[in-house]
N, C-alpha and C positions, 0 to 999 in steps of 0.2 A: 503494500499500500504506499503511495507516494506521501512523503512528508511535505506539507504545504507551508508550514511555519516551524522554524527551529530558532528557539531563543537560547543563547548561550551566555551564562554568567552575567546577566544584566543587573547593574545597580544603579539606583538613583537616590540622591540625597537633596533635601531642601533645608539648608542651613543644619541644624542639629538633628533634623528628623530624617532618618533612613526610611524612605518610602518603599524602595525595593532593594533586596539584599541578595546578590549573587543568584539570581533566578534563572534556571534552565528548564525549558519545556519543549516538547515536540507535539504538534498537532498534525494528524494525518488526514488525508482526503476522505470526505464523507463523514467525519466525525461531528457530533454535536458536543463540543468541548466546553465544560463549565469552569470558570474560574470562580471559586467560592471562598468567601471570607467575610468577616465583620467589617463595619466601616472602618477606614483607616488601614486596611490590610495591604494596600498596594495594587487593588484590582484596576482601578481607573487609570492609575499611573502607568501600569504595565500596557494597557490597551493604547494609551496615548503615545507611548514609546514606539510601539510596533506600527502605529499609524503615522509615525513621523511628525507628531504634533508637538512633542517635546524631545529632547536629546537625553539619552542616558549618560551617566558619568563614566560608566565602563561597561564592557560587554558588547556583544554583537547579536543581530538577529538576521535571518534570511527568510525570504518568501520564495516558495517554488524552487528552493535549492540554490538561489542566487541572492546577491546583494540587493537590497530594496532599491526600486527604481520607479520612474514614472509609469513604466509599462506594467510593473507589478501592481502598483497602486490602482490602476484602472480596473484590475481584476478583483478589487476588494469593495465592498459596500459597507457602510458603517453608520450606527446611530449611537453617538456618544453623549450628547446633551439632550435637554428637553425639547420637545418638538417646537420649531420656531419657523413659522411660515408667515406670509403676508395675510393679516386677518381678513381683509375685505375681498381677497381673491379666492377663486374657486380652487379645488385640488388639481384640476386640469391645468390651470393657468400657473399655479405654484410649481407643478412638476415640469411644466415647460421651462420655467425659469432655472430649475435644477438641471434639466437636460441641456440647457445652453451652457451653464457653468462646467457641465461634465463634457461638453463638446460632442453630444450625441443627438440623434434625431428624435422626433416625437412619437415614433411608431411603437414604442414600448409602453407608452403611458396607460393605454386601455388595459393591457395585460396586468400591470402591477396594481391598477385600481380593482380589477376583478379579483386578483389573487388575495388582496387584502380586504375584500368585501366592501370597498368603497365606491364601486362603479355607479350605484344607483344615486349616490350623493355627490357625483363628479362635478356638478355644476352649482353645488351649495357653497356659500362663503365659509371659509376656514373658521371664522369666528363662532360659527353655530355648532361646531363639532364638540362633542364630549371629549374628555381627556383621553379616553381609550382610543376614539376615533383619530384624534390628533397623533397618538402613538403609532397607530397603524399607518397613517399617511407618511410618518417619518420612516417607517420600514419600507413603504412603497418607494419613497425617494431613494433609499439605499439600494433597492433592487433594480433601479433603472439601469439598463445595459446588461442585465443578466449577469452579475458578478459570480465568480467561483466561490467567494468567501463573503460571509455576511458576519459582522462584529456588532454585538448589541451590549451596551452598558446598562445594567439594571432595567431591562425593558418593561418589567411589570411594576416599577416603582409608582406609587400613588394611585394605582388603579383599584377599583372595587372587584369583588370576587368575579363578576361577569366579565369584566375587562381583562382580568388576569387569565381567565379561561380562553377568551377570544385570542389573546397573544399567544398562549401556549399552543392552541390549535394551529395558529398561523405558523409558528416556528416549526412545529412537527411537520406541517404540510411542505414548507420550504425544504426542510432536510430531506423528505421522502423524494423530492425532485432532484436530489444529488448535490445540493448546496452544502458546503462545509460551514458550520456555524460555531462562532466563539461567543459565549455569553459570560459576562461577569454579573454575579448576583450574590446577595447575602441571604436569600431565600432558600433554605435547604429543601423544602418541599417541591419547590419549582424545579431545582436542579435535578432532584431525584426523578421527577416525571418527565423532564425533557431531555436530559443529557445522556450520552453514551459514555463519556469520560469526564473526570473531574480532577482539578488541582485545587488543593486546600491551602490558602495563604493566610498567615498571621503576622502582623508587624513587618510585611514586606518579605518574609521568608516562606519558601515552600515547605509545608509539612508533609504532603502526600500528593502523588498523582497516579491515576490509574483508572481501570473500568469501574463505573458505577455499579455494574452487575456483580463484579467481584467483592466490593464492599458489602453489598446487600446479601451476598451468598455466605458470608462469614457467620458461623454459628458458634458463639462463645458463651451460650447459656442453654442449659437443658432443664426441663421439667422432668422429675424422676420420682417414682414411689415404688415401694416394695412392702411385703408384709412386715418384715423386721426393719423398721425404720432406723433404729440405733445402728445396726450393722451397716445399713446403706450410708448413714452419715459418716461413719468411720471410714468406709471404702472411698467415698467421695473425696474426703480430706486427704487420702493417701494417693489420689490419682496425680500423675506427674505435672500436669499444667493446672492443677486446682488453684483457684483464686479466692473465691468466697461462696457462701450459700445463704440462703434464707428459707425459712419455712412458710409454706402457703397451704394452710390447711393440712390435709394429709400427704401433701407433695412437697418435694424439696426443689427449689430453683437453684441449680448449681452453675456458678460462673467460672470460666476458664480463661487462662491468659493467652491460649492459642485456639485456633479453629479446631473444632471436635467433630470426629466421625461418629454418628450414632451407632453403627454396626460395631465398630471397634470398641466403643464405650460399653455396649451391651455385652460383648464377649468378656470384657474386663471384669464386669460384675459377676458374670456367670462363672468365671474362674475363681472367684472369691466365694462361690456358693450362694449368691445372692440372685434370686429370680425377680426382674423387674416387672411390675405390674402396670407401669406406665412410663413411657419414654417419649418426650415431645421436644423438638427443637424450638428455640425462639430466636428468630433472625434478627441480626443487628440492622438498625435503621441508619440511613446516612446521617441523621441528626445525632445518634448515639456515637457514630464514629467520629463525626465532627467535633463534638464536645469533648470526647476523649483526647483527641489531637490537641485541642486548645488547652486542655487541663494539663497534659503531660508536657507541653512546651511553654507553659506560663513563665 
């Protein structure tokens, strides 16, 4: 799979504040890549650097295996700031202005308005739009010219639940058409629902990057029960990667420091003469993983 973006050891400082610290990332073609972190973690600074809006103090990045250039920039669409169009003009006229700035024709305007669900309002004034519609028009402007990469900074910020759902569906639809998408967000639920890959940032440092599915597949806790609860408790505590346990009625919730295979765990207890009457995985959520990373790197 082609690497479309390669970031190598980028750092950026604002006075005493280290906004980004020695960050390296690879984004491959077709991925929906989430850059996840709390406010002040360096997400927007990272996007601004790779869009050549600000300069890094050190490090490099490449688009499509080459140094950034005017040609590579034309293959990238982005929404970094809040939607800002001429309020008394229609979406069509506003997009014509964007097309003029990009140096492209007007023949793509109908496509992006239909794609973002704004075609029926194409002649309405921008000022009459809801914030969610304004956000979708910003995405439409970024999609003019059919870029290979779409970069979105906090695309659901300030939206109500319906607006968030509209943007989520739009992002997934664009991704299904083969566009590589990079999203910066502090909303774990949205990243979990939208992204195929995620990098977690804190105070400008990368704490983790990998497939979202791999994070969600980690089972580090198990619900267990047996007739002899005391023997089960002792056996759980003796398990090599045992971390902690709590009692929940007649069940034990056992937490482990590593991923646990239910079959191997069952064999372990059987070898100690314990027959389990209940064995159930509790999958780790992205939120749990995120909070653990932040706690461990505080």
